[in-house]
C-alpha positions as a Markdown table, in Angstrom:
| # | Residue | x | y | z |
|---|---|---|---|---|
| 1 | Unk | 0.3 | 0.5 | 29.2 |
| 2 | Unk | -0.5 | 1.7 | 32.7 |
| 3 | Unk | 3.2 | 1.8 | 33.7 |
| 4 | Unk | 4.0 | 3.9 | 30.6 |
| 5 | Unk | 1.3 | 6.5 | 31.4 |
| 6 | Unk | 2.6 | 6.6 | 35.0 |
| 7 | Unk | 6.2 | 7.1 | 33.9 |
| 8 | Unk | 5.1 | 9.8 | 31.4 |
| 9 | Unk | 3.4 | 11.7 | 34.3 |
| 10 | Unk | 6.5 | 11.3 | 36.5 |
| 11 | Unk | 8.7 | 12.5 | 33.6 |
| 12 | Unk | 6.5 | 15.6 | 33.0 |
| 13 | Unk | 6.6 | 16.5 | 36.7 |
| 14 | Unk | 10.4 | 16.0 | 36.7 |
| 15 | Unk | 10.8 | 18.2 | 33.7 |
| 16 | Unk | 8.7 | 21.0 | 35.4 |
| 17 | Unk | 10.9 | 20.7 | 38.5 |
| 18 | Unk | 14.1 | 20.6 | 36.5 |
| 19 | Unk | 13.1 | 23.7 | 34.6 |
| 20 | Unk | 12.6 | 25.5 | 37.9 |
| 21 | Unk | 16.1 | 24.7 | 39.1 |
| 22 | Unk | 17.7 | 25.1 | 35.7 |
| 23 | Unk | 19.0 | 21.6 | 35.7 |
| 24 | Unk | 17.1 | 20.2 | 32.7 |
| 25 | Unk | 20.3 | 19.3 | 30.9 |
| 26 | Unk | 21.1 | 16.5 | 33.4 |
| 27 | Unk | 17.5 | 15.3 | 33.3 |
| 28 | Unk | 17.7 | 15.3 | 29.5 |
| 29 | Unk | 20.8 | 13.2 | 29.5 |
| 30 | Unk | 19.2 | 10.8 | 32.1 |
| 31 | Unk | 15.9 | 10.6 | 30.0 |
| 32 | Unk | 17.9 | 10.0 | 26.8 |
| 33 | Unk | 19.8 | 7.2 | 28.5 |
| 34 | Unk | 16.6 | 5.8 | 30.0 |
| 35 | Unk | 14.6 | 5.7 | 26.8 |
| 36 | Unk | 17.4 | 3.8 | 24.9 |
């Protein structure tokens, strides 16, 4: 449970960062593959 919350925070930060560099598509593909 703790790990899940931790990774959710990391993912949220990564999404914010990715939106700043307009690279969210690569992150989306990575996240999609990671959550499989």
